[in-house]
N, C-alpha and C positions, 0 to 999 in steps of 0.2 A: 504493500500500500504506500501511496504518497499522500501529500496534504489534500489532494483533490479526489482521490478515488483509487481504484485498483490498477495495478501495473501488470501487463502481460510479460512474464519472464521469458528469457531466451530458451528456445526449444532445441536448437542444434549447435550451440556453442560447444567447442571441444570435439565436434564431429564434422560439420561442414566447414568450420573455420575455427581458429584458435580461441580458447577460452581465456588465455592470459592476455590482458589488455595491452601490454607492451609489445608482445609478439604480434598481436592482431594489428595494432597500429603500424608496426614496421612492415608487415606483409602487405597491407592495403596501400600504404605509401609507395611500396615497391611496384605494385601493379599499375599505379597511375603515373608514377614519375617517368620522365623521358618521353612521354607521348606528347607530340606537338599538337596543340589545339588551334584550330583556325580562328579567324576573327568572327565568323558567323557561328553563333552558339545555338544549340537546338532547343526547341520547346519541349521535346520528349526524346528519351533514349530507350532503346530496346536492348536488354542485356540478359545474359544467362543467369541461372541460379543454382548451379551445381556446387560441389565442394570446391573451395578456393584453389586447391592444388590442381584441379582440372580446368576450371573455367575462370579463375580469378584474373588471369592476364587478359582474357577476352573482355570481361566486364570492365576492367580498368580502361580499355580503349574507349568504351562508351562514356564512362564517368569523367574521364579526362576532358571531354568536350565541355563540361560544365565549369571547369576551372576559371576561365576568364571572367565569368559573371558570378562566381561563387558568393561574393559579398552582397549581391543584390537579390539572391534567392531566399525567400522567407518561408516557402511552403512547398512540400513535395507530395504528390499523389503517387502512390505505389500500387500497381494493380498486377495481380498474378493469378495463376490457376489454382483450383482446389485439388490437392493431392491426397488428402486424408479422409475427407468426408464429402458426400454428395452435396452440392449447393445448387439451388435454383436461383437464377438471377445473380445479383451482386450482394455480397455479405460484407458488412462493416463490423468493427469490434466496439464493444461498449467500454473498453479500457480507456483510461486517461493518458496512458503512456505505454510504450514498448521499451523493454530493457535489453541492452546488449552489454558485453563486457566493457564497452567504452562509455556507458552511462545511459541515461534515459532520453528517449525521443518522445516529445509531447504530441498527443493527438490533437489535430485541429478540430475542435468540437463544433465550431460554427460551420465549417465546411461539411462535417459529418451530418449535421442537421439539414443542410441544404440538399445533399444527395439522398437522404432518407425520405425526402418529399416524393421521390420517384417510386412508383409501385413496384419496380423491379428490385429495389434496395430494401434490405432488412438487417437487423442486428443478429449475428450468429457467432457467438464467441467460440463455439466448438470448431467452426471452420478455421478460426485463426489460431487456436491453441497450439497445434503442432505444425502448422503450415510453415515450411521453410522458404518458399519462393519470395515472400516479402522480407522476412527477417534477414536473409543474407545480403540484401541490398543496403541495410541500414549502416553497417560500419563504413562502407564507402562514402555514404552521404555524411556521416558524422565527421569523418576526417576531412572531407572537402568543404563542407558548409559550416561546420561548427554548430551554431544555433539555428534551428528551424522547427516548424511544426509539420506533421505529416498526416496523411489520410490513407490508411491501409484498406485496400479493396480486394476481396477474393471473388473472382468472376467464375461462375459455374455454368450451368445450362442456360444459355442465353444467345440471342442473335446479335449481329454486329451493330445494328441500329440501336438496340437497347443499351448495350455497353457504351456505344458512342455518345448517346444522350446523357448518360451518367457522367462520362468524362467531360463532355461539354459544360455541364453544370459546375464542375470543379476546375475547369481549364484556366480561368483567371488571366492575368497579364504576365509581364516579365518577372514578377515576383514568384510565380508558380512554375514548377517543372513536373512533368509526368515521367515516371519510370515504369516501363512495361517489362515484366519478368517472364522469360520463356527460354527453354532449351529447344533444340531442333530435333533431328531424327534420333531414334533410340535403338541401340543394340544391333546395328548392322556392322559388317566389317568396314574398315576404314575407307576402302575404295568405293564401296557402295554408298556409304554415308556422304562422301564428298559429292557424288553425283546428285543424290537426293537433296542435300542441303544447298547446293548451288541452285537447283530449281526453286526451292523454297525462297532463297534470297532474291531470286529474280521476281517472284510473285510479290514479295514484300516491297521491293523497289518500285514495282509497277502499281502498288497500292491495291492489288487484286485480292482483296480479302475473301471474295466469294469462292476462289479456287483453293484456298487454304483448308486443309483437313487436320484432324487431330493427330494423325500419324506424322504430319509434317512438323508439328511443334506442339509440345505438351501444353503450352500457353496459347493455343490457337484462339480461344475465346477472347481473352483480353487483347491479343494481337489483332484480331479482326476489328475490334472496337476502335483501337487507336488508328488503324489504317483507314477506317471509315471517317474518322475525324479529319485525318490528313487529306482525304479525298474532298470532303466538304469545304475545307479551308484552303485547298490547293497548296498544301505543304509538300516540300521535297523530302524524299527519304534517301539517305546515303548509307552505303555499306562501309563499315569501319574495320571489321575483322570477321573472318569465317574460318573456324578450325574445328577439330574434334578432340575428344579426350586422348586419342591416339597421337595427336600432335603435342600434347602437353605432358601428361603424367601417367597415362594408362596404356594397356595393351591395344593392339590394332585389330584384333579379331572380333571385338565386341565394343563398339564405341558409342558415345553420345555426341551429337553435334551442337556447336555453340556459335552464335552470331552476335555481333554488336552493330547497331544501326542508330543513326541520328535522324530525327524528324525536325525540320526547320522550315 
């Protein structure tokens, strides 16, 4: 508990990323450092959510794009898929903060109330309790931004327009950034995954959310939503990195694909 209510504790610290705060800070800084960020910064980034030893370097390529405007970002909307429990629509948490080994990240309660006005949105703490796809993004944001509020969204069974409508409500101005959490293909050999993920990347770059399937990306539902927003607003999607766990830390006979993209 904190002064305002209950805190959602970390579920995958020590498993997906280091539980020791000093090591965690060092690792995150290493994934982001050395990446040259252009002058045009994104409104949204699409990044993976696997264990850091597998996908941290790819995620770092996406988060580094926020560095030039880090001081102006006040709010982050993080949307990811439901891995642990079935979710219909979009689930928010009733917590007042999420904890990581680096400290607390405060929930933006005003923004939560706004999205809850949508019929598709509801409070579901069980959907958030063990969900890693949002949690693993927070240490990157904590190291880059310092102080910010965030809105955690778990998107389950829903169409692109519905997710897009929710994101539009939370879209805000330059003070707000959207983080979409998804991995790509799962458990193919490296060569097959490269072909599949390249096709998926081409669909993402074309903002063709209608052609995306669950087998293309585990976060297909939130991904479709942000691509629909990009289509509505005529935003450009850029590929920043495309690799598999076979490129980073895993065997090459059964890999998971990772991509980083910027939406601006």
